[in-house]
C-alpha positions in Angstrom: -13.0 12.5 21.0 -11.7 9.4 19.3 -11.2 9.7 15.5 -13.8 7.5 13.8 -11.7 6.5 10.8 -9.7 3.3 10.3 -6.5 4.7 8.7 -3.3 5.3 10.6 -2.3 8.5 8.8 -5.6 10.2 9.7 -5.6 8.7 13.2 -2.1 10.1 13.7 -3.4 13.7 13.4 -3.7 15.9 16.4 -7.1 17.3 17.5 -6.7 20.6 15.7 -5.9 19.1 12.3 -8.5 16.3 12.8 -11.2 19.0 13.2 -9.9 20.8 10.2 -10.2 17.8 7.9 -13.3 16.0 9.4 -16.0 18.1 7.6 -14.5 17.1 4.2 -14.0 13.4 4.8 -16.3 10.6 3.8 -16.1 6.8 3.5 -16.3 5.1 0.1 -16.1 1.6 -1.1 -13.5 0.6 -3.7 -13.9 -2.5 -5.9 -11.1 -4.9 -7.0 -9.6 -3.8 -10.3 -11.0 -0.2 -9.9 -8.6 2.3 -11.3 -8.5 5.4 -9.0 -6.4 7.5 -11.3 -3.7 7.1 -14.0 -0.2 8.6 -14.0 -0.4 12.2 -15.3 -4.0 12.7 -14.3 -5.0 15.8 -12.4 -5.7 14.6 -8.9 -9.3 15.1 -7.9 -9.4 13.2 -4.5 -7.1 11.9 -1.9 -7.8 8.4 -0.5 -6.8 7.0 2.9 -7.5 3.2 2.6 -9.0 1.4 5.5 -9.7 -2.2 4.5 -9.0 -1.7 0.8 -5.5 -2.2 -0.6 -4.2 -0.2 -3.5 -1.2 -0.5 -5.7 0.9 2.1 -7.4 2.4 1.6 -10.9 4.8 3.8 -12.7 3.3 3.3 -16.2 1.0 5.7 -17.9 -1.9 3.2 -17.6 -2.8 1.2 -14.5 -2.3 -2.5 -15.0 0.2 -2.2 -17.9 3.4 -2.7 -15.8 4.4 -4.1 -12.5 3.5 -2.4 -9.2 6.1 -0.3 -7.4 4.3 0.2 -4.0 1.2 -0.8 -2.0 -1.0 1.4 0.1 -3.4 0.2 2.8 -4.6 1.4 6.2 -1.1 2.7 6.9 -1.0 5.1 4.0 -2.6 7.5 1.5 -2.7 8.5 -2.1 -2.2 12.1 -3.3 1.4 12.4 -2.3 2.0 14.7 -5.3 -0.3 17.2 -3.6 1.8 17.1 -0.5 4.8 18.0 -2.7 3.0 20.8 -4.4 1.9 19.2 -7.7 -1.6 18.4 -8.9 -0.5 15.7 -11.3 -0.5 12.1 -10.2 3.0 10.6 -10.3 1.7 7.0 -10.2 -1.3 5.1 -11.5 -3.4 3.6 -8.7 -5.5 0.5 -8.9 -7.5 -1.3 -6.2 -6.1 -4.8 -5.6 -8.2 -5.8 -2.6 -11.8 -4.5 -2.3 -12.7 -2.6 0.8 -13.3 0.9 2.2 -11.3 4.1 2.2 -11.7 7.6 3.5 -11.9 10.2 0.7 -11.3 14.0 0.7 -11.6 16.3 -2.3 -8.2 17.5 -3.5 -9.3 21.2 -3.2 -10.1 20.7 0.5 -6.9 18.8 1.1 -4.8 21.5 -0.5 -6.6 24.3 1.4 -5.9 22.5 4.6 -2.2 22.2 3.7 -2.0 25.9 2.8 -3.6 27.0 6.1 -1.6 24.7 8.4 2.1 24.3 7.3 2.8 21.8 10.1 0.0 19.6 8.7 2.1 19.1 5.5 5.0 17.9 7.7 2.8 15.1 9.0 2.0 13.9 5.5 5.6 14.4 4.4 6.7 11.6 6.8 4.5 9.2 4.8 5.9 10.5 1.5 9.4 9.6 2.7 8.3 6.2 3.9 6.7 5.6 0.5 9.9 6.6 -1.2 11.7 3.9 0.7 9.1 1.3 -0.4 9.5 2.2 -4.0 13.3 2.0 -3.8 13.0 -1.5 -2.2 10.7 -2.6 -5.0 13.1 -1.4 -7.7 15.9 -3.4 -6.0 13.7 -6.5 -5.8 12.6 -6.2 -9.4 16.1 -6.0 -10.7 17.7 -8.6 -8.5 15.3 -11.2 -7.3 13.8 -14.4 -8.7 10.1 -14.6 -9.2 9.4 -16.8 -6.1 11.2 -14.3 -3.9 9.4 -11.3 -5.4 6.1 -13.2 -5.0 6.9 -13.9 -1.4 7.6 -10.2 -0.8 4.3 -9.1 -2.4 2.3 -11.6 -0.4 3.9 -10.4 2.8 3.2 -6.8 2.0 -0.4 -7.5 1.1 -0.8 -9.7 4.2 0.4 -6.8 6.3 -2.2 -4.5 4.8 -4.9 -7.1 5.2 -4.1 -7.2 8.9 -3.2 -10.8 8.8 -6.3 -12.0 7.0 -6.5 -14.2 3.9 -6.0 -12.5 0.6 -8.8 -12.5 -2.0 -6.6 -12.2 -5.0 -6.3 -14.2 -8.3 -3.1 -15.5 -10.0 -3.9 -13.1 -12.9 -3.9 -10.1 -10.5 -0.6 -11.3 -8.9 0.9 -11.6 -12.4 -0.2 -8.1 -13.2 1.3 -6.8 -10.0 4.6 -8.6 -10.6 4.9 -7.9 -14.3 5.0 -11.7 -15.0 2.9 -14.2 -16.9 0.0 -15.9 -15.3 1.5 -19.4 -15.8 4.8 -18.4 -14.2 3.0 -16.9 -11.2 0.8 -20.0 -10.9 3.9 -22.2 -10.9 5.5 -20.0 -8.2 2.4 -20.1 -6.1 2.3 -23.9 -6.4 5.9 -24.0 -5.2 5.1 -21.9 -2.1 2.0 -24.1 -1.5 4.2 -27.2 -1.7 6.6 -25.7 0.8 3.7 -25.1 3.1 4.3 -21.3 3.1 0.9 -20.5 1.7 -2.4 -22.2 1.0 -3.9 -21.4 -2.5 -7.4 -21.9 -3.7 -9.6 -20.2 -6.3 -9.1 -16.4 -6.0 -7.7 -16.8 -2.5 -4.3 -17.0 -0.9 -3.8 -17.8 2.8 -0.4 -17.1 4.4 0.3 -19.9 6.8 4.0 -19.4 7.5 5.1 -15.8 7.6 8.5 -16.7 9.0 9.2 -19.0 6.1 8.2 -16.3 3.6 10.4 -13.8 5.3 13.3 -16.3 5.2 12.7 -16.7 1.4 12.6 -13.0 0.9 15.8 -12.3 2.9 16.8 -8.7 2.5 14.0 -7.9 0.1 11.5 -7.4 2.9 11.7 -5.6 6.2 13.9 -2.5 5.7 11.2 -0.3 4.3 8.8 -1.5 6.9 11.2 -0.6 9.7 11.8 2.8 8.1 8.0 3.4 8.2 7.9 2.6 11.9 10.7 5.0 12.6 9.1 7.8 10.7 5.5 7.4 11.8 5.7 6.7 15.5 2.7 5.0 17.0 1.6 3.3 13.7 2.9 -0.2 14.4 0.2 -2.4 12.9 2.2 -3.7 10.0 3.3 -7.3 10.8 6.9 -6.6 10.1 7.1 -3.9 12.7 6.7 -6.4 15.5 9.9 -8.4 14.7 13.0 -8.0 16.8 15.1 -5.0 15.9 12.3 -2.7 14.7 
């Protein structure tokens, strides 16, 4: 039976583990700006985004510092549970509205306890997420704002499956830990270079190759690592480039 959810982590489960989790899964809608949990909170649910895109921040309160990672249809929240902790390591906020599959933390932990090999499946994503966080730290410390913006737009574009991004300059500024005027100026530069097309609360990527060239080494390595770890999940745009 084909698994009816639109998340690659869930769809990568074998039949036995799918049947184990299915009774506890349900689809929810997440709104832009909605805080799922704050760092240090006791995790109550695990989310597997479908069309929604979430961001992870390292600060104690979501939205108070720049984002360190993004989670879309390729990922999940609740990685602390996989590692044996109930406390959230990151704050999570919805950046692009959409749907997600939710499972209560108690049911998720019970499944992990009864099937040790299930934990190994989720640990592959935990490792991929670690690489993404490391890449963000490097970009934050080394890159100019236009390159960091290009990287964020590519990563969001990946998780929007190539569609346009319904996102404001204020939201991008929050994600990057920058001021809104600075982000607006950087967006204008990318627009002038015909890499993106910006309008009110909307960014359309029109030249991915150009954005990747601007990013240079800031984008691609973490995406390739994800592809190597989670075989069969190759929807991210970067995973189709030569050498992946």
